[in-house]
N, C-alpha and C positions, 0 to 999 in steps of 0.2 A: 539102760544106756542106749543112745541112738547108734544105729549101725553106721558103718563107713559110707554105705550107699545114701542114707538119710542126710548125713553131713554134706556130702558132695552135692546132693539135690538142692539143699538150702543155699549153698554157695552159688550155684548156677542161677537160681531164682533171684537172689540178691543182686547178682551181676546184671541180670536182664533188666531189673527195675532201674538200676543205675544207668545203664545204657539208654533206656527209654527216656529217663529224666534229662539226660544230657542232650538227647536229640531235640526234645521239646524246647530246652533252653537255647540251643543253638539256633532255632528258628523263631525265637521270640515268643514262644507259646508256653510260658511257665505254667506248670500244673499246680493245683492247690495241694496236692499230695502226690507222692511217687506213683506213677502208673495211671493217674486219673485221665479220662478222655478230655479233649479240649473242644473249642468252638468248631474246629474243622469236623469233628465227629458228631457233636451234639447239635450243631446248628444254632440259630438264634431266632428269637421271636420279635416280630415287628407288627404291632396291631393284631390282626387276625391271621397272619401268615407266618410260616416257618421257612427259613432258607438256610442253605449251607454254602460256605465258601468253596471255591474250586479245590478239589482234592488231587487232581492230576496235573502234570506239567502242561505248560501252554502249548506244547506240540500235539496234545491229544484233543479229540473231539469233546466239547463240553458235555457234561451229563445233564439229564433232564432234571428240572427242579421238582420238589414235591408238588402234587396236584393242588394242594390247598383248596379243597372244595368248600362251598358255602355250607353252613350248618343246615341240616335237612329242612328245618322250618322256614328257612329263608330262600330255598330254591323255588324256581317257578314250576308250578304243577302242570303236568301234561296228562290229558286223557287220550288214549290211543283208540281210534275207530277202525275196527277190522282186525281180526286175529288170525290172519292167514300166514302163509309161509314166511314172507318178509318180516312181518311183525314179530313172529315168535322166534325166528332164527337170528335176526339181526337187530331189530329196533329195541325190543324189550331188554335184551341183555346189555345193550349199549348204555342204558341208564346207569348201570353200575360204574361206568367210567365218566359219567357227566359230573361237572363241577357246579353247574348252575341250574340244571333241570332235574326233575324227579317225576316218577310215575305216580299219579294220584287218581286215575280213573280208567275204566275200560268200557268200550261200546262194542257189542257183538250181536249177531243174530243167532248164535248158538249158546244158549244159557249154560249147558253142561260144560262145554269147553271153557267158557268164561269163568265158571266156578273154579275149575282146576287152575287156570292161569292166575286168577285173583289170589288163590291160596299160595301159589308159588312166589308171587311178588308182593304179598302183603297188602293188597288193595282191599279195602273194606267192602262188604256186601252192598252197602248203601251207595257206593261210588261205581257200581256196575249197572250199565244201562243197555236196553235193547235199542235198535235203531229207531223204533217208534217213540222211544222215551228221550231222545236227545234234547228236547226242549227243557227237560228237568236239569240239565247241566247248569242252567242259569243260576239255580239256587246253591250250587256247590262252589263255594269260594276257594276251595283247595285246587280247583281246576281253572287255570288261566289260559291254557293253550289246548286246542284240539288238534291232534295229528291224524290226518285222514290217510289211511293205508288200505284203500279199497280198489277193486277193479276200475279201470280208467273211466268208464261211462257213469260210474256212481260218484265221482268226485264233485261234480257241480252241486248235486242235491245235498251232499253231506257238508260241503263248505258253506252253502247258503244257510243251512239249518244251524250250523255252529255259530255263524255270525249273528243270526237271529237270537241265539242263546247268549249273546254278549261275550263270546269267546274269541280270542285271537286264533288264527288258523295256520298250521303248517300242513301243506298238502303234498303228497307224493307226486313225482313226475310220471307220465306227462300230466300237465295241469288238467287237461280236459280232452275231449275228442273233437273239438272244433274251436275256431277263434271266437265265435259267438258265445259258446259256453264259457270260455275264459273271461270274456268281457262281463258276463253276468256275475261271475264269481268275484271279480274285482269290484263291481258296483255294489254287491251285497255287503262286502267287508267295508267299503268306503262309507256306505249309508249307516252302518253300525259303528263306525269309528273304531274298527278293529284292524289289526295288522294281518296281512296275508303274505306268507312266504312259501315258495316252491322248493321242494327238497332236492336241489341239485347238489348232491353230496360231493361231486368231484370239484366243485368250486371251493370247497372247504378242505379237501384232501391236500396234505402237505406237499407232495411231489408235483401235483398239477399247479398248485399255487406258486411253487418255486420256479417252475418252467415259465409260467406266465410272467413272473417278475423279471426273469432273465431275458425273455424274448422282448419285452417292452423296453428294457434298459438299453437295447442295441447290442448286447453281448454277442448275439448270433449274426449280427450284420443286418442286411436288408432281407427280410423274410419274403420268400417268393412262392413257396409251395408248402402245403400241409397235407399229410396223409393220415387219415383216421379210419380205423376199421374196428368193428365190433360185431362179432358173429358168435352164434351158439347153435347147437343142433337140438331142437325141441323134440320132445318125445310124445307123450300121450296127447292125441288130438282132441280129447274132451276138455282139456284145461281151458280156463277162461281166456287166456291169451290167444287161443285159436278161434274164439267166437267173436265175430265183429261187433255184435250188439253190446258186448261188454268191453272189448278192447279198443274199438274204434279203428283199428288197423293192425298190421302185423309187425314185422321187425322194425319198421321206421319209427313209430312213436315209442316203442319200448327200448330197443338197444341202439337204433340209429340216432335217436335223440341225443345220446351222449356225444357222438361225433359232432353233431350240429352245435350243441350248446357249449361243449368244451372249446371248439374252434372260435366261436363268437366271444367267449369269455377271455380267451388268451389274447385275442387281437383287440378287443374293445370296439371293433368295427361291426357294421351290419352288412350282410350280403346285398348286392344290388341285382344279382341275377342267379338263377339256378337252372340246371338242366339235369334230367334224371331218367333212369330206366328201371323197370321192375321185371323180375322173373320169378316164377314159381314152378316147381317140377309138376309135370302133368300127372294126373291120377293119384297124387299124394293126398291122402285124407286130411293131413294136417293143414292143407292150404286150400280148402274148399271155399273159405270165406275171407281169409287174410293173406297178404303177400308173404313170400319167403325172403327174397333178396332184393335190396334196393341199392343202386349205385347212383350217387349224385355229386355234382360239382358245384361249389359255391364260388362266385366271383365277387371280390370285395373292391371298394372304391380305390384302394391303394394298388390294385392290380394283383393282389395275392389270390392264388387259386387253391381251394381246399378240395382234395379228392376224398370222398367219403363213401363207405360201404357198410351195410348191415345185412345180417341174414339170420334166419331161423333154421337153416338147413345145412350149415357148414360147421366143421369142427371149431371149437372155441379159439378165438383170437381177439385180443383187446388192446391194440397198439395205437400209439399216437406219435407222429413224427413231425418235426418242424425243421424245415430246410432253409438256412440262411446263407448269405454270401461269405460270412466269416466262419461259421460253424453250423453244425446240425445238432439236434437234440431229439431224444426219444424217451417215452415212458412205456416200458413194457408192462403189460397188464393194466394199462392206464385206467380202464373203466371198471375193474373188478372191485369187490368189497375190501380186498386186502392184497398184499403182495406186489405193490408197485415198485418199480426200479427205474430211476432216472439216470440217463446217460447223456454226456456231452462229448461230441467228436470235433476235434479241431487240429490244426497243425501245431506241432511242438518241435521247433527247429527243423531238422531233416526228417522228422517222423510224423506219422499221423497218430494222435493220441485219442483214446476213447476212455473216459473216466466215468466211474459210477459215483454219484452223490448219495451218500447214506444219510438220510434226514431223520432216521428213526421211524417208529410206527405210532400212529395215533388213529383211534377209531373214527371213521368218517361220520358215522351216524351220531356219535357223541358230540363231535365238533359242530355239526349242523344244528343239533338240538340246543346245545349251549349257546350258539350264536342267536338263535331265536329267543332263548330265555333272556339274554342280555338286551336284545332289541326291545322286548316287552318291558323289562325292568327300567331301562334308560330312555324309553320312548324314542327309539331310533329306527329308521327304515331298514328292513333286512337287505342284505346284499343281493338276494335273489327274490324280489317281490313278485306279485302277481303279474306285473307288466313284463317281467323277464319271461315268464311262462307263456304269456300271450304272444310275444314276439316269435317264440319257437313254433307256436301253433300256426301263425301266419306263414312262416317259412315252410313248414311241413305241408301246408295246403298248397303252396306253390310247387313243391316237389311232386306231389301227387298229380297236380295239373300238368306239369311238364312231362311226366311219365305217360300220362294218358294221351296227350296231344303229340308227343314226340318233338316238341319245340321248347326253346328256352323261355323262361318266364321271368319278367322283370319285377323287381320289388322297389318300393319307395325308398329313396335315398335318405339316410339318417346321418347327419353331419357330426353330431356330438358323440364323443367317445363314452362308452358305458352308459348309453342313454337310458337304458331300462333297468339299471342296477343301483342299489343303495351303496353306502360306504362299505369298504372292505372290513372283514373281521378284525377286531383288535387282538393282535397276537399276545399282548400282555395280559389279557383277561380271559379270552375264549379258548 
């Protein structure tokens, strides 16, 4: 005989099913049987994608859709050249969040390290190459893109060799160590009919893109001043970034470049004049060959002034501020690998309001690699092609010239907006 407790439990369960069924019916979501999940919970299939209707009220921030990645065999294959800190800590793990790109090859000068990494990521032995073997990439159809992640001075040679192996190229920033090297890289890819993209991850990061969209829409009013600062305190003086032969320069081409490129990308304009100063602490072994701190001002045709600073000898700061006549905006940690926060400040009645826009988190490296993959698949010019990298090399050369001479340096006027960029990423697919 069932106990009184068992009878009570059955009654409660039956009542719960009845309530759930009534709720489904009240919302026009009849279940095939009592308690069955509905389309809201199970989603629906359309072609090769799965989607879900909104589950929260319209007052709530919409949730992210499922990633709907391509099946592995249809993703664009990437070989990563150089297995240093950036590649191992950030780039290789980011393939796990890619929808259109996958890791299919490795190139390294350290065979033992490459063996370990290949095992971790499932890269077959035959898809692992030394630097001297890069020409063999030509016969590997699983590799369509080569991602160059080497010290700056080695970019030119690796890009040229990848293009000669008939591969498209994604190259880390800075593109090169001089404008002439950048031009050679562009020409090599053009001659091979291969795409060249520079890895300006901030141009794909969601907060940076949102701020650029709002600034260009006029929401901030007339923009008059931009402040951009990117500093870090370097340690071991033997690292390659402190060796001019490998780095090409100090804080400017490494972290100062983010200030320069992000400002250019936000405005779509090109600077017509720069003035700069450089300072390095005396007797500091870290700065025997490269500069520590660079401060520079960019003047744009519209009259906007951008105050920029970078350093290898200051505590970490990575902030970007845009000051307009109606409002101001700031991205905290703007140039970091993660942790960006976007704020808008404006009048709200009798008050000054500062709101944070929560746009969610997306991996910057995954976004840029997926963009490159779609450009290859759809035969579209990347948003940040080689010409974008070349323009930064031209401006940085002028910054160094100004710091050396103590005088402003003029740059050629460029009238067209986004003159060196391809189409923006397709948010519906990348």
